[in-house]
NULUMTOR-36540 format. One record per residue: x, y, z of N, C-alpha, C, O in turn. Coordinates in steps of 0.001 Angstrom, whole numbers, plus 500000, padded with zeros to 6 digits. Atoms other than C-alpha are relative to their C-alpha. Layout:
XYZXYZXYZXYZ/...
//
This chain:
499904498557500098803707122694724043498799500606499284498655501828499240/501039499503500871800635122979721913498848500643500736498064501372500129/501207499544499331798152123826724620499958501496500278499012501961500914/500064498547499881799004127525724579498925500579499083498688501787499085/500971499516500982796306127722721896498837500747500615498271501625499964/501135499297499395793626128857724354500297501480500177499431502324499950/499626498601499827795521132049725110500083500699498651499706501865498538/499967499408501329796126132647721409498581500228499500498287501265498904/501376499854500438792448132048720715499346501208500642498461501825500049/500549498819499349791675134784723226500313501259499197499567502237499240/499670498883500868793431137123720822499349499882498633499122500886497958/500646500198501283791830135561717756498529500383500066497969500915499108/501423499707499827788321135960719130499808500462501432499944499660502356/499994499425498659787825138261722110498831499573500857498892499762502071/501100500470499188784490136799723225498754500846499842498685501710498967/501294499373500175780952138018723751499399500578501269498302501135501218/500701499743498753780325138741727398500173501394500573499202501968501065/499716498771499267781962141922728662500426501091499039501263500860498166/499624498886500872782205145297726978501425500427500269501964500159501343/498633499527499830785611146859726453500074501020501120499134501779501352/499828499121498851786993148766729416500164501456499587500946501749498682/499821498580500313786606152577729342501410500490500295501875501448499679/498670499538499620790038152870730967501083499516499045502234499940499146/499003500589500884791754150907728194500719501069499182501933500997498988/499395498970500832792325153995726065501021500833500768501861501496500158/499075499233499186794208155570728987501301499250500250502256499832500765/498803500811499794796760152740729092500814499963498712500263499780497627/499137500023501177799741152853726752500430498573499702500389497719500587/499494501333500313801095149817724888501164499597500908501270498433501295/498861500318499134804267150043727003499527499547501372500079498605501942/500513500360498679802260149895730232499363498617499988499504497857500945/500703501277500070800223146910729074500908498858499595500780497747500110/499134501067500499802914144962727251500882499428501095501096498218501160/499001500433499027805309144833730185499451499944501425500207500026502393/500590500286498691802870144352733037500496498635500479500754497741499672/499605501307499476803890141531735335498825499044500075498987497844499853/501166500876499882800356140219735842498744500781499680498714502010499742/501272499376500321796788140876734856499198500308501255498254501097501213/500698499815498730795663140747738505500976500520501051502154500727500761/499176499474498916796980142001741844499826499142501244498761498554501436/500147500760498756797692140293745196498920500612500885498713501825500856/501004499471499071794922140612747793500681500702501170501870500488501403/499414499329498824795472142805750865500576498981500980499952497959501265/499375500886499028797864141186753328500731498815499413501215497958500153/499324501147500640799361138787750781501473499973500376502162500988500267/498596500140499602802726137459751998500739498958499167501908498676499429/499377501033500813803420134811749352500828500585498869501044501796498829/499194499534501133805519135032746175499204500954499112497980500861499023/500614499086500965804812137806743675500884500015498751502083500282498837/499267500122501260805845137418740033500435501366499480499697502346499581/499497498793500645807996140042738310500504499630498611501336498736498460/499617500267501386808375140098734526501492500264499797502016501281500251/498587499826500356811950139625733291500050500519498568499906499752497616/500089499389501322812118142078730392501184500906499665501095501727498751/498801499227500321815597143617730461500831499198498994501892498663499312/499425500861501023816481141897727221501402500470499586501676501670499580/498666499612500467820094141818725997499923500891498764499089500669497886/499990499085501141820884144617723552500569499341498747500214499712497628/499420500736501121822898142262721367500016498523500352499982498160501527/500012501433499748822953138508720964501284499571500699502372499739500150/498807500423499259825315137107723606500433498598499592499769497936498795/499621501389500155827238133881723596499257499163501026499240499505502209/500774500852499096825111131105725091500597498596499995500670497967498939/499432501356499938826702127844726304499019498979499427497858498933499832/500888500948500681825302125060724108500739498692499729500976498355498569/499220501222500223827186121796724645499266498968499151499908498149498492/500770500959500794824351119827723003500261500168498501500141499209497739/499754499775501425825211121423719661501238499257499511501425499073498308/498791500739500355828501119515719755499794498493500030500685497731499654/500297501430499952826820116147720282499777499452498595499114500083497772/500207500669501276826936113777717338498739499151500094498744498059500662/501276500708500001823323112746716864499494499897498562499886500682497698/500498500276501346821457111405713839498682500747499783497672500425500408/501212499246500300818940113900712439499194499365498864498046499750498640/500704500614501120817998111707709478499198498780500415498206498435499773/500723501185499512816893108660711436500036500036501528500839499349502159/499981499742498567816078109751714968499524498762500759498444498235500494/500342501115499120816069106950717539500398500371501420501382501081501628/499661499706498613816047107138721319501174499114500409501001497942500744/498793500749499675819619106085722018500840500834500960500417501903501398/499147499311499025822505107114724276500400501387499513500540502306500321/499590498704500528823500109964721961498910501050500212499189502146500698/501098499053499805820077111629722007499686500197501485499338501299501909/500229499868498561819657110903725705501008500981500603500646501798501448/498975499079499514822961112727726360499732501421499510499948502382500248/500345498700500578821879115585724056498940500688500877499086501853501248/501082499430499177818684116108726074500493500292501408500106501296502005/499501499771498644820534115752729378500852501258500067500840501956501081/499243498739500051822884118573728329499065501200500168499372502140500901/500964498905499912819846120822727899499415500077501399499288501162501965/500570500030498649818337119725731204500991500569501007500605501339501886/498987499491499072821618120431733019500103501518499921500257502186500944/499960498546500184821677123946731552498772500653500620498874501692501272/501268499413499548818035124579732419499880499988501516499396500956502103/500209500101498557818135123394736015501093500695500813500993500783502037/498919499333499288821350125248736868499468501209500778498799502076500216/500403498882499155820719127618739773498576499952500494498149500845501225/501393500091499561817144126446740320499879499221501309500767498449501671/500275500721498771815651125157743548499892498510499706499267498139498713/500054501448500259816075121344743823498584499463499833498352498544499047/501381500445500095812328120940744305499078501081499465497859500982499600/500794498889500535811190124174742623498958500441501027497758500465500753/500876499649498883809762125313745950499126501202499666499534502091498919/500955498921500261806741127611745910500564501362500373500392502326499626/499499498709499553808474130358747865501144500507499129501476501692499169/498900499627500888811323130347745317499513500165498565499895501110497874/500477499975501383809512129607742059501128499731499034502000498905499304/498952500153501008811678129878738960500917501212500060500471502347499886/499034498908499912814852131936739356500401500462498594500882499670497784/499543499455501280815509134217736397501463500410500067502117500554499033/498596499661499806818899135155737878500805498739500305500467497992501223/499128501148499793821621132514737633501448500484499928501843501136498962/498582499611499950825255133071738613500187501509499841501125501958499183/499832498557499963824731136785739086499542500755498764499725501970498684/500508499315501196823177137536735695498652499406499618498278498334500093/501323500470500394819775137182734051500135498875498985500665499069497891/499947501173500869819484133722732537498690499840499212498690499289498111/501299500306500592815747133745731733499145501247499837499105502110500714/500815498842500359813387136229730060498599499552499599498388498422499159/501389500284500337809638136421729487499564500769498757500165501781498394/500613499328501150807548137373726456498985501021500510498234500716501436/500965498991499570805523140615726814498576499695499511498348498735498775/501407500038500420801765141093726323499232498763500482498115498521500025/500715501178499508800854137906728199499296500266501319498788499340501950/500748499598498809799368139844731134498941501024499600498729502020500292/501023499085500507796630141526729109498610499374500018497644500028500410/501281500690500086793850138974728628499471499672501395500093498913502139/500554500182498660791614139042731711499585498587500314499502498222501487/500431501367499737790505135453731280501181499074500259501161498291501208/498924500990499925793793133625730771501379500601500240502369499872500297/498700499360499884796547136202731270500733499670501287500173499051502192/499116500345498885799431135949733748499372500326501352498843501416501567/500448499755498626798429135545737377501183500508500814502330500398500381/498984499220499290800351137390740084501003499190500802502040499734501180/499117500742499095801982134562742072501272499544499286502377499864499723/498844500509500747804260132858739525499956500359498519500746499837497733/500064499584501400803234134522736256499463498946499066499833498909497892/500541501085500802801277131512735028498829500478499149498053501335499569/501152499742500850798838131688732135499156498739499888499670497622499926/500924501127500131795770129501731755499905499609498536499401500372497713/499929500404501389796228127523728582498972498973499598498761498755498405/501060500947500299793499124917728826498895500214501014498953499682502122/501065499689499067790343126202730409498715500243499243498612501196498471/501275499830500696786795125749729176498935499209500729499236498442501644/501112500697499366783364124450730132499924498554499535500449498207498477/500140501412500318782498120760730134499292499795498664499583498835497949/500806500191501202780052121263727253500827500018498720500401499460497708/499175499952501206782863121950724790501296499221500166502187499303499322/498784500778499762785480119642726273499955498707499205498943498006499187/499831501269500691786719116772724126501325499415500458502363500053500282/498778500546499415789266114454725747501185500042499047501116499545497923/498761500023500738792785115078724528500127501027498902501147501054498212/499903499028501073792017117921722166499062501164500285498336501159501280/500906498871499862790192121215721707500507501015501003501652500934501449/499582498905499127790281124272723938499548499773501429499253500730502144/500521500295498677789248122496727115501047499614500996502183499319500628/499118500508498972790805121599730424500235498519499716499330497815499269/499621501333500443792631118321729958499644498935501028499718499174502233/500229501143499123791661114941731380501276499195500063501685498600499066/498712500674499884794861113434732719499829498490500020498845497992500567/500060501460499944795568109724732211500011499521501445500798500010502256/500034500558498658794684107743735321499124500760500975499040500382502144/500843499217499102792301110362736741498807499179500462498224498420499688/501145500703499452789607108996739018498709500700499601498678501919499434/501284499423500326785970109493738142499276500430501267499433499810502319/500812499500498900783638111486740410498548499819499605498047500501498711/501395500307500325780114110071740367499826499683498512498859500102497877/500070500415501390780824108595736962500421501048498998500322500815497793/499593498918500892782123111883735530501502500226500131502029500290501241/498565499711499975785737112517734570500218501448500414499714502351499746/499741498610499602786944115604736456500915500681498997501714500031498324/499162499208500900788571118374734465500971500830500816500620501348501876/498963499277499275791800120053735508500547501130499135500827500939497952/499399498888500717793095123452734518501513499820499918502133499229500802/498554499954500157796628123836733209500458501453500085499940502318499378/499437498651499824798623126898734340501501499920499755502200499137500399/498635500175500490801982127453732674500743501318499867500148502395499826/499150498823500204804898129828732270501200499588499165501751498501499337/498880500296500883807619130015729633501129500996500158500921502130500587/498789499192499860811165131378729575500892499834498779500930498762498174/498984500053501048813787132213726944501345500382500621501416501269501472/498664499666499501817530132251727629500506501277499317499792501818498473/499545498719500572819684135313726696500021500048498480499723501091497898/500020499982501471820029134271723043498587500231499493498379501012498564/501386499777500381816267134059722750499494501349500459498729502005499751/500426498712499465815762137118724937500437501168499131499710502154499004/499525498938500884817858139246722583499076500153498800498806501273498365/500928499942501131815520138345719713498675500616500413498102501420499677/501267499448499519812440139138721782500105501507500183499185502245499832/499808498571499778813859142531722738500023500808498715499570501952498698/500023499308501288814380143453719087498579500085499450498196501086498844/501358500046500526810829142440718226499041500850500818498084501408500281/500896499264499106809234144125721253500809501028500789501208500765501924/499279498933499294811009147395722150499143500564501128497996500157501313/500663499476498807810047149406725207498713500766499697497945501070500609/501271499363500364807252151118723282498813499062500179497669499508500261/501075500979499883805267147893723637499316499689498688498345498933498663/500554500247501320804516147901719913500982499175499174502188499413499243/499094500896500716805917145218717595500810500728498942500297501606498248/499106499419501000808891146157715417500034499084498782500432497924498890/500016500774501230808501144970711831500712500773498883500992501964499023/499400499360501170810096145704708455499576499226498766499104498094498866/500335500647501268809504144887704801501294499594499306502180500421499093/498769500470500632812132142721703123500013500353498508499077500976498007/499839499646501406813354143033699530498919499408499114498631499923498033/501072500636500776810602140710698340498635500613500310497621500183499761/501251499353499656807961142980699878499212499298501078498029499576501274/500683500761498947807140140607702710500240500638501353501357501056501660/499889499419498664806435141903706216500574498972500968500057497862501089/499340500892499049808745140365708822500164500703501345500129501931501425/499777499459498663809309140823712546501496500084500265502249499176499913/498581499852499662812642142127713759500388498970501060499567498526501862/499497500943499001814810139794715789499920498556499596500492497698500269/500138501374500441813897136677713863501040499707498918501397500614498166/500349501153499189815081134012713487500787499975501306501760500710501474/499227500207498780816209132929716925501352499381499641501415498503498780/498672500506500356819960132243716851500291498640500638499649498266501619/499543501215499327821676128925717608500425500336501431501003501392501686/499759499733498588822057128640721355498746500402500744498733500415501975/501275499666499363818454129711721993499440498779500714499434497671500176/500669501041499211816755127674724716498670500548500483498595501668500988/501330499648499517813053127783725527499567498951501018499699497749500787/500487500888498945811616126319728723498552500348500290498175501520500320/501389499759499615807984125896729606499625499029501104499811497818500981/500421500794498848806652124687732950498483499919499994497805500945500046/501438500203500037803160123188732844499536499374501310500018498316501714/500522500427498709801232122804736098498518499686499882497802500314499102/501395500405500032797907121125736715499348500186501362500013500114502395/500742499907498732795206121644739337499728498615500584499273498504501722/500099501352499443795109117853739711501106499785501026502150500434500966/498955500383499054797033116350742616500078498483500068499416497793499291/499772501444499980798134112865743618498758499207500393498702498001500153/501263500703499738794632112023744871499270499724498693498553498730498570/500627500177501304793460112450741295500875499165499072500387498276498373/499040500671500875796588111240739497501165499532500876502036500335501212/499018500480499027798768109029741716501443500321499673502231500556500589/498590499767500317802006109602739787500422501459500188501573501798499914/499622498631499666801905113298740769500514500138501435500841501242501871/499531499917498622802962112417744309501410500587500055502272500231499252/498689499391499837805907114512745480500307501099499014501435501589498975/499758498944500972805462117079742705500038501355500705499912501436501926/499960498652499435805715120843743186498641500364500584497634499704500327/501212499593499294803144122667745259499853501518499907499730502211500916/500059498559500211802952126124743712498603500552500264497600499860500090/501254499270499943800260128651744453499780500686498651500737501074497982/500346499315501244798441130167741471498617500606500145497715499988500713/501305499352499959795589132624741145499179499499498816499038500176497797/500739500666501066793489130242739063498532500340500032498078501121500868/501439499768500048789843130221738130499295499275501142499692498180501541/500799500620498949787304129496740832499340498745499425498682498798498386/500594501251500465786234125869740479498584499894500538498345500028501738/501413500042499640782469125476740463499522498573500262498760498329501198/500336501416499859782100121705740044501234499212499585502211499815499142/498838500763500459784491118833739295500327500198498523501429499867498086/499768499875501440784114119686735610499877501424499465500061501644498268/500189498635500500783496123439735430500736501015500866500930500817502066/499274498919499348785361126630736301499373501327499604498822501470498512/500440498657500334784386130263736472500872500545498873502067500258498804/499254499445501118785400132143733355500949501112500438502092501171499986/499233498803499660786640135337735016500426500064501467501465500648501773/499687499905498572786606134914738821501191499115500337501271497965499905/498781500732499648789934133847740285500135499826501505499575500580502301/499744500311498603791093132335743546501336499277500094501636498414499269/498702500654499835794526131305744801499791498548500418499067498261501372/500074501431499697794882127520744802501346499371499682502265500062499241/498750500717500235797605124884744468500001499333498632498992498785498189/499804500699501260798954123575741183501300499211500088502159499504500921/498892500946499874801499120843740537500638499728498643499945499547497642/499257500237501225804203120308737936499653498633499418499732497615500105/500318501251500677803155117680735413500861499815498758501052498688498301/499289500076501282805248118512732337500938501191499877500615502288500333/499079498916500307808262120578731295500455499834498555501004498797498182/499623500032501410808862121409727631501303500752499791501528501806500386/498725499372500342812295122241726230500145500035498489499812499069497802/499748499874501442813188123517722764501282500780499791501557501740500510/498740499315500310816518124568721258500131500150498494499600499350497723/499665499820501410817700125937717939501279499229499702502307499430500349/498839500766500452820062123529716213499998500034498472499108499448497856/499995499865501463821036124369712591499992498678499255499655498649498071/499973501298500660821416120655711841498607499412499807498419498511498989/501358500532500055817698120036712335499310500419498707499553501521498216/500725499635501224815422119962709253499037501167500197498585501764499220/500858498846499708813285122612710979500749501096500760500168502132501082/499158499155499146816152124334712879499709499796501482500407500374502315/500406500145498606814462123195716114500067498543500445499862497617499660/500086501305499345814735120263718495499082500177501208499283501075502026/500959499940498894811857119641720909500077498734500841500254497631500324/500188501127499098811610117431723945499032500434501075498900501625501359/500902499697498894809069117217726719500266499006501123500374497802500892/499729500824498829809708115920730224498707499781500766497937500718500974/501181500333499214806997114150732191500398499774501442501433499167501719/499732500256498587806845114153735967499427498644500378498276498341500066/500423501326499547806649110663737466500446499808501444501610499509501711/499689500114498575806479110531741250500349498604500457500776498420501597/499638501371499640807019106776741209501473499702499757501978498660500176/498587500216500261810593107176740029500830500297501243500428501114502071/499132499695498862813442107127742551500667501353499798500737501861498679/499315498721500096815278110329743330499631500900501157498534500805501709/500212499138498847815615112961746004499280501299499655498709501940500537/500562498703500365814351115951744029498968499855498884498860498806498249/500951499957501105811618116920741584500721499788498676500208499105497790/499234500142501242814290117147738879500327498541499715500349498128498556/499676501410500184815195113490739458498821499223499432498994498187498790/501207500719500417811610112508738718499375500580498725498249500237498365/500387499504501322811332114455735454500750499201498945501981499193498927/499366500838501013811990112155732517499482500358498612498289500608498441/500428499651501357811946112888728768499100498936499381499375497741499478/500874500908500737809104111362726781500638499628498668500412498540498140/499346500282501266811194111622723650500601501260499414500822502241500124/499394498871500702812667113985721061499375500088498613499012499071498021/500580499798501322811338115506717833500739501125499286500990502180499869/499287498988500787813139117412715063499204500430498773499550501429498142/500829499682501157810475117444712331498629499391500153498335498736501152/501403500419499912806853116636711569499715498657499343498565498219499315/500156501316500628807444113313709750498955500035498893497922499369498958/500919499838501113805780114302706522499841498791499117499010498797498210/500124501217500788806280110825705093499045499000500657498842497898500147/500857500909499237803889109310707645498563500522500051498329501729499987/501407499635499880800099109286707929499811500954501186500441500753502224/500950499692501067798121111566707929500536500972498952499763501496498149/499423499134501029800540113652705846499966499322498630499983499982497591/500132500799501224800327110848703278498919498950500254498557498709501406/500998501054499794797726108115702678500563498839500816501771498606500836/499581501132499179797826105108704977500846499014499209501840498502499723/499289501002500811799005102848702141501433500421499700502280499566499439/498661499499500298802066105071701575500779500376501263501932500799501178/499397499532498759802831105763705232501264499215500349501290497987500269/498736500591499585806399105113706381500201500204501501499561501077502088/499736499823498561807723104724709944500545501398500288501177502016499431/499485498700499586808537107904711842501521499973500019502123499014500502/498542499926499918812143109009711416500485501346500545501688501579500662/499624498723499398812054112517712896499489500120501427499593501181502043/500521500065498635810478111501716203500496498727500648500511497670500018/499639501190499227811739109131718875499407500145501389499491501214501994/500585499985498664809967108231722107500797499079500909501404498109500454/499228500767499035811527106858725268499076499178500885497894499503501003/500831500804499101810280104179727677499572500820501213500394501503501823/500534499288498847808040105645730395499204499030500866498694498018500386/500733500852499079806416104156733476498588500530500270497790499869500934/501334499444499842803371106425733393499239499799498697499850499492497673/500740500149501267800537106241730836500559500930498932500641502141499137/499388499202501060802089107405727575498955500937499389497773500601499313/500886499086500720800607110423725815500769500517498800501600501417498920/499336499580501210801755110783722247499113500977499242497940501166499563/500771499178500898800694113195719577499464499155498859499285497945499005/500622500674501126799278112313716170500855498837499498501987499034499056/499320501218500438800273108743715300501402499898500580502377499673499863/498801500191499182802951108622718022501085501030499719502248500795500048/499087498863500002804604111909717147500059500543501420499201500230502246/499775499563498630805900113703720221498944501003500465498601501945499750/500883499048499318803456115436722576500069499704501484500343498572501884/499939500165498559803340115985726318498702499469500594497703499297499895/501129500614499306800951114587728902498736500840499886497649500291499704/501182499145500066798626117602728825499922500747498676499318501817498602/500074499434501337799076118365725124498885499335499202498340498308499606/500997500581500890796639117714722310500523498719499369501691498626498990/499603501279500582796679114176720992499940500004498485500432499070497853/500154499992501456795869115223717413501041500857499303500889501182498126/498974499145500568798999117309716864501360499441500376501491498244500631/498686500358499486802682117243717791500736501283500315500334502356499866/499263498812499584805225119617719284500460500828498804500167502021498728/499433499261501115806975120555716032498920500532499070498952501707498705/500993499584500982803947120666713727499176501170500502498825502058499724/500786498895499463802023122958716049500833501277500074500394502334499623/499175498804499826804869125335716859500473500592498684500633501809498581/499570499476501285805998125623713257498925500858499345499214501616498419/501091499194500529802598127173712546499839501339500685498780501958500583/500070498720499284803396130255714647500224501154499016501357501457498642/499969498834500882802566133200712377499072501060500577498209500754501399/500843498905499530800972136592712996499488500809498821500130500886497773/500495499020500968798798138982711038500779501296500195501558501415501141/499321498707499888800056142522710476499689500625501354498600500414501888/500222499415498676800461144502713727498669500743500090498347501585499252/501283499351499757797087145559715099498827499360499307497686499752499552/501083500679500708795073143250712823499600498752500786500451497920501100/500477501167499270792924140700714654500270498733499191500055498702497979/499638501240500667794021137167713849498808499053499933498079498888500911/501043501004500187791597134604712450500624498781499350501094498847498214/499387501204500546792840131078711969499269499547498742498039499520498691/500563500431501261792326129841708448499668501149499068499293500926497917/500267498823500829791862133414707179501252500827499778501649501067498637/498762499231500165794987135453707895501183499396500756502301499903500662/498924500806499402797012132970709994499632498532499807498452498210499666/500311501411500239797323129192709553499083499423501067499127499819502232/500825500761499061794751126912711138500844498866500548501054497857499875/499067500992499457797014124951713455499455499264501221500098498333501705/500517500648498805794784123960716383498836499065499716498571498146500490/501099500898500345791841122352714669499547500294498577499336501448498203/500561499891501334790683121709711136499384498648499663499735497648500289/500687501266500302788479119033709534500970498865499704501864498992498868/499174501184500229790082115612709707501379500066500605502232499243500273/498667499846499418793044116787711774500446498709500661499859498272501651/499363501222499489795157113675712400499200498729499723499690497637500009/500828501194500163792331111311711420499905499516498559499500498379498315/500115500394501402792488111280707620501074500704499178501590501748499576/499085499324500908794803112085704755499238501065499226498253500762498553/500561498915500803793929115472703272501083501060499824502165500950500401/498991498983500291795729118568702015500429500736501253501608501055501412/499674499271498775795533120311705395500997499218500847501947499795501375/499063500810499227797259117405707151501354499903499312502391499900499976/498746500063500743799864117166704397500830501260500219502051501188500355/499293498743499773800740120835704879500439500128501459501552500561501754/499751499846498567800536120733708666501163499136500467502028499599501210/498937500927499605802780117699709095501097499982498934501361498953498313/498889499900500955805614118932706878501098500854500611500870501579501579/498846499273499470809054120420707448500290501249499172500227501220497943/499576498772500655810079123964706635500747500832501031500640500590502233/499180499182499127812397126591708063499644501475499827499141501896498786/500140498562500084812174130265708845500877500523498857502011500065498721/501256499257499914811317132476706956498932499505499036498114500299498572/500962500524500967809275130172704715498570500283500445498264500288501637/501426499863499712805557130826704475499445498629500379500081497604500134/500631501272499641803188128172705808499797499179498719499319499716497720/500044500815501221803293125251703320498633500044499301497586499885499928/501213500027500798800764125487700515499075501179500185497976501187499630/500891498887499703799359128780701762499972500999498856500908501097498063/500165498943500983798058131579699571499383501210500674498941501133501821/500695498814499506796715135094700026500524500498501321501735500573501531/499634499404498718796680136533703536500841499062500848501750499509501548/499236500948499183797998133357705149501441499929499511502367499866500320/498640500026500547800996133270702807500770501257500373501998501240500445/499362498735499640801677136889703779500166500168501508500713501176501957/499911499892498540801467136191707536501456500073500449502344499543499781/498651499779499480804513137137709629500507498733500683499896498295501658/499478501198499332806639134062710509500682500363501315501416501349501387/499470499715498669807610133918714185500935498908500496501138498753501701/498976500996499678810137131071714068499573499086501139500310498886502105/500559501040499130807969128577715950499584500481501391499287499646502245/500345499513498662807175130840718943498510500302500123498040501334499644/501409499754499742803541130495719962499806501111501033498774501782501036/500112498904499042804224132899722829500047501346499284499310502266499640/499964498760500763805171135604720341498723500178499196498289501307498965/501291499896500670801994134781718436498944500542500962498088501334500568/500895499447498980800105135450721667500208501509500121499244502272500191/499701498578499851801879138805721959499387500811498862498751501837499104/500612499312501142800841139849718442498477499998500110497824501004499835/501457500107499907797299138589719055499440500948501048498424501604500816/500505499140498944796896140474722319500191501476499665499350502305500013/499806498625500456798368143654720862498867500388499046498375501516499090/501091499716500928795735143401718127498683500224500736497893501085500349/501213499787499204792965143068720717500035501391500625499031502103500626/499843498649499427794311146191722442499684501076498959499051502083499274/500191499002501045794250148047719110498563500034499485498207500906498694/501405500056500418790601147097718615499094500038501228498415499053501522/500740499929498725788935148321721834498500499848499836497802499582500815/501429500135500198785488148197720254499553498541500030498362498257500154/500346501413499972785648144400720199499592499587501418500234500003502382/500421500439498667783761142736723097501028499077500640501759498372499944/499087500840499230785756140981725828499214498947500777498100499200501234/500598500994499115784965137757727630500137500438501448499193500306502227/499733499487498654786525139226730789500681501356499859501284501630498822/499266498732500067787859142700731592501488499742499809502059498863500454/498582500206500250791389142999730270500836500845500951500311501455501883/499085499338499073794443144535731903499817501497500051500374502146500936/500274498572499941793221148040731089498910500341500982498618501516501208/501093499796499072790422147555733597500513500013501429501596499495501702/499598500062498596790563148100737360500140498550500438499283497716500145/499711501387499592792071144974738904498984499524501025498562500277501903/500863500630499002789809142602740799500878499322501032501701498482500667/499137500623498981791406141634744135499868498495499986498788497955499749/500005501458499952792362138006744422499318499526501269499288500231502278/500608500589498816790520135725746809501082499372500877502234499238500465/499074500643499080792143134081749798500336498600499502499529497997498794/499629501346500430794018130802749220499010498959500500498398499109501557/500832501118499562792057127582749369500764499119500934500231498119501414/
//
């Protein structure tokens, strides 16, 4: 789940190439926040068109959560039948009403059993470089030039395990993803982002600025679908995966992509992340990530999605949170047997196939904080540095000790002071951090843009490849 950092970085640092759009001042926050996509279909387009699901519940509803009744061990997490059943309960809830093979013409159904089951976060169709594309509402979360790509980490397109080399060079693949919150989560989002498109905050009795709607209530479910531009010719275990269209960046070479120019192409499901609020967890959250493996038996795409493991905390008793000599075995992370090349996070903490190898699901998401509304975010200055810092995952230092530790909403980031300690906690939602970041970019139109944002005239999409 950690690779959403590229979109957040777009809000942290707007870039250097393109001046702000003159039309931006004519667009209201409501118009920009709840746009469905940053681009528009080309003339004659007959394929799917994404529509934002933003009719959030007015009050927190009851959300079926059979996993909360499962007796699982949160103190010594091991991949056993109890945890496997816990995760399967979540999967059964998530796949209910969806297409067996998540067909392109169907995409992801937000309506299940006659009511809205899934909701989106606003402000993710603002950034012209990585914002939502028009076909399935996907955002580009790992996209950068070869010169700054570092395998398994950084803000670059990811090199998938097993990828074939082209003339001795590892090809780079873009990741295009979309996330959903169930009604319990949607109710919280609606409180935080009313129809004005401006974030709703308040000051608590201690004088701390907080966002309305937080924390997410028990029963909240978050789903994220991660798709790659690689296919089974590049990565054999992607055979039989989904075949969605996406208005992605124009590919220039096997390792480079255009920054702003887009073209409809095919992307394929490689990973699905799931997170739920469970009060029994030391962080209130349980994370799992499912990997697609086309070599597994089964009639549908769902049959070939298998959990890599489960994580409830950051394992602060293990290196690099403590020195190597004091490191203890992981007890808040459990991994499951897989038939594809494993991709773990820092020292075998949980991470997905296209996630950063120097982090983990919980440790990254727990660092979701925002600066005050309208203030540009700078990691390490007014929000925690959660995507890269010196020695991340490679050595014991104070930053790793803080990063790989457990805490619950509304605690400040561990060990933080000054502006970072005053940052707004977002209860592990990196998507909401994106929303705050993009709202801040909107409020600072004098800042240069890498690509024209959603306030600019839309550039027509190219024809499918």
